[in-house]
C-alpha positions as CSV (number, residue, x, y, z in Angstrom):
1,M,-0.7,-10.7,-22.8
2,K,2.9,-11.4,-22.4
3,K,3.9,-8.1,-22.6
4,A,1.0,-7.6,-19.9
5,F,2.3,-9.8,-17.9
6,I,5.8,-8.9,-17.5
7,Q,4.7,-5.3,-17.0
8,L,2.4,-6.3,-14.3
9,H,5.0,-7.9,-12.3
10,I,7.6,-5.0,-12.8
11,A,4.7,-3.0,-11.0
12,V,4.4,-5.8,-8.2
13,F,7.9,-5.6,-7.8
14,L,8.2,-1.9,-7.6
15,A,5.7,-1.4,-5.1
16,G,7.6,-4.5,-2.5
17,F,10.5,-2.5,-3.4
18,T,8.8,1.3,-1.3
19,G,10.0,-0.3,1.9
20,V,13.8,-1.0,0.6
21,L,13.7,2.4,0.1
22,G,11.5,3.5,3.1
23,K,14.7,2.0,5.3
24,L,17.3,3.6,3.3
25,I,16.0,7.0,3.0
26,S,17.4,9.0,6.5
27,M,14.5,10.6,6.7
28,N,12.3,10.4,9.4
29,E,8.7,9.1,8.1
30,G,6.5,12.3,7.9
31,M,8.4,14.2,6.0
32,L,9.4,11.3,3.6
33,V,6.1,11.3,2.6
34,W,5.9,14.3,2.4
35,Y,8.7,15.0,0.0
36,R,7.2,11.5,-1.6
37,L,3.4,13.2,-2.1
38,L,4.6,16.7,-3.6
39,I,7.1,15.0,-6.2
40,T,4.3,12.4,-6.9
41,S,1.2,15.2,-7.4
42,L,3.4,17.2,-8.8
43,T,4.6,15.0,-12.0
44,M,1.2,13.4,-12.3
45,W,-0.2,16.6,-13.2
46,I,2.2,17.5,-15.6
47,L,2.5,14.1,-16.9
48,F,-1.5,13.4,-17.3
49,S,-2.2,16.8,-18.4
50,F,-0.6,16.2,-21.1
51,Q,-1.5,12.9,-22.2
52,K,-4.9,14.6,-21.7
53,K,-6.3,11.9,-19.5
54,L,-7.4,14.2,-16.6
55,Q,-11.1,14.7,-16.1
56,R,-13.3,17.5,-14.5
57,I,-14.6,16.7,-10.8
58,P,-17.6,18.6,-8.8
59,R,-16.0,20.3,-5.9
60,K,-17.5,17.8,-4.1
61,D,-15.6,14.9,-4.8
62,I,-12.4,17.0,-5.5
63,I,-13.3,17.3,-1.1
64,R,-13.8,13.5,-0.7
65,L,-10.9,12.7,-2.2
66,A,-8.6,15.1,-0.7
67,G,-10.0,13.4,2.4
68,I,-9.1,10.2,1.1
69,G,-5.8,11.8,0.2
70,F,-5.0,12.6,3.8
71,V,-5.8,9.2,5.6
72,A,-3.5,7.4,2.7
73,A,-1.1,9.5,3.5
74,L,-1.6,8.5,6.8
75,H,-1.2,4.8,6.2
76,W,1.9,6.0,4.3
77,V,3.3,8.0,7.5
78,T,2.3,4.9,9.8
79,F,3.7,1.8,7.3
80,Y,7.4,4.3,7.2
81,G,7.0,4.7,10.6
82,S,7.4,0.3,11.4
83,I,10.0,0.8,9.0
84,K,11.6,3.3,10.9
85,Y,11.0,1.8,14.7
86,A,11.6,-1.6,13.8
87,N,12.2,-3.2,10.3
88,V,11.5,-3.9,6.4
89,S,10.0,-7.1,6.8
90,V,8.0,-6.7,9.9
91,A,6.1,-3.6,8.9
92,L,5.4,-5.5,4.8
93,V,3.8,-8.6,7.1
94,C,0.9,-6.3,8.6
95,F,0.4,-4.8,5.8
96,S,-0.7,-8.4,4.9
97,A,-3.7,-7.7,7.8
98,V,-4.9,-4.6,4.8
99,G,-7.6,-8.0,3.8
100,F,-9.2,-8.4,6.7
101,F,-9.6,-5.0,7.4
102,T,-10.8,-4.6,3.7
103,A,-13.4,-7.5,5.1
104,L,-14.9,-5.2,8.2
105,F,-15.0,-1.9,6.9
106,E,-16.4,-3.2,3.3
107,P,-19.9,-4.2,4.2
108,L,-20.2,-1.1,6.9
109,I,-18.6,1.2,4.8
110,L,-20.7,-0.2,1.4
111,R,-23.6,-1.7,2.8
112,V,-22.7,-5.0,1.6
113,A,-22.8,-8.7,2.7
114,V,-20.1,-9.8,4.7
115,K,-17.6,-12.2,3.4
116,W,-17.4,-14.6,6.1
117,T,-14.6,-16.6,4.6
118,E,-12.3,-13.6,4.6
119,V,-12.9,-12.5,7.7
120,F,-12.1,-15.8,9.0
121,L,-8.9,-15.7,6.7
122,G,-8.2,-12.1,8.3
123,L,-8.2,-13.6,11.9
124,L,-5.7,-15.6,11.1
125,V,-3.4,-13.3,10.0
126,I,-4.0,-11.2,12.8
127,A,-3.2,-14.3,14.7
128,G,-0.3,-14.5,13.0
129,I,0.7,-11.0,14.0
130,Y,-0.2,-11.6,17.6
131,L,2.1,-14.3,17.9
132,I,5.4,-11.7,17.1
133,F,4.1,-8.9,18.4
134,H,3.3,-11.1,22.0
135,F,6.5,-13.1,21.8
136,D,8.9,-10.5,19.8
137,P,8.8,-7.2,21.8
138,R,11.4,-5.8,20.0
139,Y,9.3,-5.0,17.4
140,K,6.3,-3.6,20.0
141,T,5.8,0.1,18.4
142,G,6.6,-1.0,14.9
143,I,3.9,-3.5,14.7
144,I,1.2,-0.8,16.3
145,L,2.4,1.4,13.3
146,G,2.4,-1.8,10.7
147,V,-1.6,-2.1,12.0
148,A,-2.2,0.8,12.6
149,S,-1.2,1.1,8.4
150,A,-3.0,-1.7,7.1
151,I,-6.0,0.1,8.6
152,F,-6.1,3.4,7.2
153,L,-5.0,1.5,3.6
154,A,-8.0,-0.7,4.2
155,I,-10.3,2.7,4.6
156,V,-8.8,4.2,1.3
157,M,-9.2,1.0,-0.6
158,V,-13.2,0.4,0.6
159,V,-13.9,3.7,-0.5
160,L,-12.3,4.7,-3.3
161,R,-14.6,2.0,-5.0
162,Q,-17.1,4.8,-4.7
163,F,-15.4,6.1,-7.2
164,V,-13.4,3.8,-9.7
165,Q,-17.4,3.6,-11.8
166,R,-17.4,7.6,-12.1
167,F,-14.0,9.3,-13.2
168,N,-10.7,7.7,-14.6
169,T,-7.6,6.0,-12.4
170,P,-5.5,9.0,-13.2
171,T,-8.2,11.3,-11.9
172,I,-8.5,9.8,-8.6
173,L,-5.5,9.2,-8.1
174,T,-4.4,12.7,-8.7
175,Y,-6.7,14.7,-6.7
176,Q,-6.2,11.5,-4.2
177,L,-2.5,12.3,-3.7
178,T,-3.0,16.0,-3.9
179,G,-5.3,16.0,-1.5
180,G,-3.3,14.2,0.9
181,F,0.0,16.5,-0.2
182,I,-2.2,19.2,0.9
183,T,-4.0,18.1,4.3
184,L,-0.2,16.5,5.5
185,S,1.2,20.2,4.5
186,A,-1.2,21.5,7.3
187,C,-0.7,19.2,9.9
188,L,3.2,19.3,8.7
189,P,3.9,22.1,11.6
190,F,2.2,20.1,14.6
191,Y,4.1,17.0,13.4
192,L,7.7,18.6,13.5
193,Q,6.7,20.4,16.8
194,Q,6.1,17.1,18.5
195,F,8.8,15.4,16.1
196,P,11.5,18.3,15.2
197,V,13.7,17.4,12.6
198,A,18.0,19.0,11.9
199,H,17.0,19.2,8.4
200,F,13.8,20.5,6.6
201,F,15.3,19.6,2.8
202,P,16.6,16.1,2.0
203,G,20.7,15.6,1.3
204,W,21.2,15.0,-2.6
205,E,21.4,11.5,-1.8
206,D,17.9,10.9,0.3
207,F,16.6,13.5,-2.5
208,G,17.9,11.1,-5.4
209,W,15.8,8.1,-3.5
210,L,13.0,10.0,-3.2
211,L,12.6,10.3,-6.9
212,V,13.2,7.1,-7.7
213,L,10.3,5.8,-5.0
214,S,8.1,8.9,-6.3
215,W,8.6,8.2,-10.0
216,F,9.7,4.4,-10.3
217,C,7.3,2.9,-7.2
218,S,4.7,5.0,-7.7
219,V,3.8,7.2,-11.2
220,L,5.4,4.2,-13.6
221,A,4.1,1.5,-11.1
222,F,0.9,2.7,-11.2
223,Q,1.3,3.4,-15.5
224,F,2.2,-0.2,-15.6
225,T,-0.5,-1.8,-13.6
226,G,-2.8,0.2,-15.8
227,E,-1.7,-0.5,-19.2
228,A,-1.6,-4.5,-17.3
229,L,-5.2,-3.9,-16.8
230,K,-5.8,-3.7,-20.6
231,K,-5.1,-6.4,-20.9
232,L,-5.4,-8.9,-17.6
233,S,-8.4,-8.9,-16.1
234,A,-8.6,-7.4,-12.5
235,F,-9.2,-10.3,-10.7
236,T,-5.2,-11.4,-12.4
237,V,-4.1,-8.5,-11.4
238,N,-4.9,-8.1,-8.0
239,L,-4.5,-12.1,-7.4
240,N,-1.3,-10.6,-8.5
241,F,-0.5,-7.9,-6.4
242,N,-0.2,-10.6,-3.4
243,L,3.3,-10.9,-4.1
244,E,4.4,-7.2,-3.1
245,P,4.9,-8.5,0.4
246,V,6.7,-11.1,-1.0
247,Y,9.0,-9.6,-2.8
248,G,9.6,-6.8,-0.7
249,I,10.2,-9.0,2.5
250,I,13.3,-11.7,0.1
251,L,15.1,-7.8,-1.1
252,A,15.3,-6.9,3.1
253,F,16.6,-10.4,3.4
254,I,18.8,-9.9,0.1
255,I,19.8,-6.4,1.3
256,Y,19.7,-5.7,4.9
257,K,20.2,-9.6,5.8
258,E,16.9,-9.1,7.8
259,N,16.8,-12.6,8.1
260,Q,19.9,-12.9,10.4
261,F,18.1,-10.4,13.8
262,L,14.5,-11.9,12.9
263,S,13.2,-15.0,15.9
264,K,11.6,-18.3,16.0
265,W,8.4,-16.3,16.6
266,F,8.8,-14.0,13.2
267,Y,9.0,-16.9,11.0
268,A,6.1,-18.7,12.7
269,G,3.5,-15.9,13.0
270,V,4.8,-15.4,8.8
271,A,3.7,-19.1,8.5
272,I,0.7,-18.5,9.7
273,I,-0.4,-15.5,7.6
274,A,1.2,-17.4,4.1
275,A,-1.4,-20.4,4.6
276,A,-4.3,-18.1,5.2
277,L,-2.7,-15.5,1.8
278,V,-2.9,-19.5,0.1
279,I,-6.0,-20.8,1.2
280,H,-7.2,-16.9,-0.2
281,V,-5.4,-17.6,-3.5
282,I,-7.6,-20.7,-3.6
283,L,-11.0,-19.6,-3.2
284,L,-10.2,-16.5,-5.5
285,I,-8.8,-18.8,-8.3
286,A,-12.3,-21.2,-7.5
287,E,-14.7,-18.2,-7.1
288,Q,-13.5,-16.9,-10.5
289,K,-13.5,-20.6,-12.5
290,K,-17.6,-20.9,-11.5
291,K,-18.2,-17.4,-12.6
292,T,-16.3,-18.2,-15.7
293,L,-18.4,-21.5,-16.0
294,Y,-21.1,-19.3,-15.1
295,V,-20.8,-17.1,-18.1
296,S,-19.9,-19.8,-20.8
297,H,-23.3,-21.6,-19.8
C-alpha cells in the first residue's frame, strides 16, 4: 500500500511538472504538442505491444478514439498556449475549471443527473478565474486559452468513460494519442501557415526536454497511476490528482519565481478556487464514507 501511494504521488508530481516543461521548451505550442504526441504514441505502441497489453478493437471505436484524441490534442495546444501567452501559474489555475465543465457536460453527453453541488463549486472556480481576468488584463489571452483547455479536457474525460468498461486503459490511451497525432498532423500545414516557425526540428535542448515530457510525464506517469490503481481505489487516485495544479504552481514559483510577477488579484482568485477545491474534497470524502458504511451494513 505504501509503495502504491508513493507511485501515485510521483505520477501526480510528474503531471504537475508538465507546465514547467511547457515554458522551458522554446517551441510554440502547436509544434510542442505534435512532437509530444509523436514520441508518446510511438513509445506506447512499442512498450504495450511488448507487454501484450493492447487489445483488438472495432474500426468504429478506433475512429471515435481518434476523434477524442484530436480533442485531447486541442486541450494540450491551448494549455501550452496559455503558458506561452501568460505563465504556468495562470494556465494551471484555469486548469482547475475542468471539474465545472465536467459537471456541465456529463449530463448532456452521458444522460445522467446533474450534480448541482459540483456545478456550484465549479461556478466558484469560474468566479476566481474571472477575478484574475478582470483585474489583471496582462493575462487575458492566456486565461481565454486556459479556459478553452479546461473545456476540451472535460469533454475528453466524459466521453472516455464510455470506453473504460469495454477496453483496458493502455489500449484506450494508445489509440487516443495516436488518433490525436494523426489528426493534428493533418491540421499542421494550416497551423504553420497561420503561425509560422523558424525551425521545424527542435534543437538538442528542446528535444531532450520533449523526451522528458513524453517519457516521464506521459508514459511513466501513466504506468505509475496504473500500478497505484491495483492497490488503491479510483476515488483515492482521483482525489490525489487534485494536487496536480498545486504541485505545478509551487514548481513555477520555485523555478521561474512567478510569484514576483503576480498581482494581489491573482492570489484573491486562487483563494476562491482553493476554497472550492477544499470543499469539493471534503464532500467527496464524506460521500465515500457513506458508501463504505452502506456496504458494511
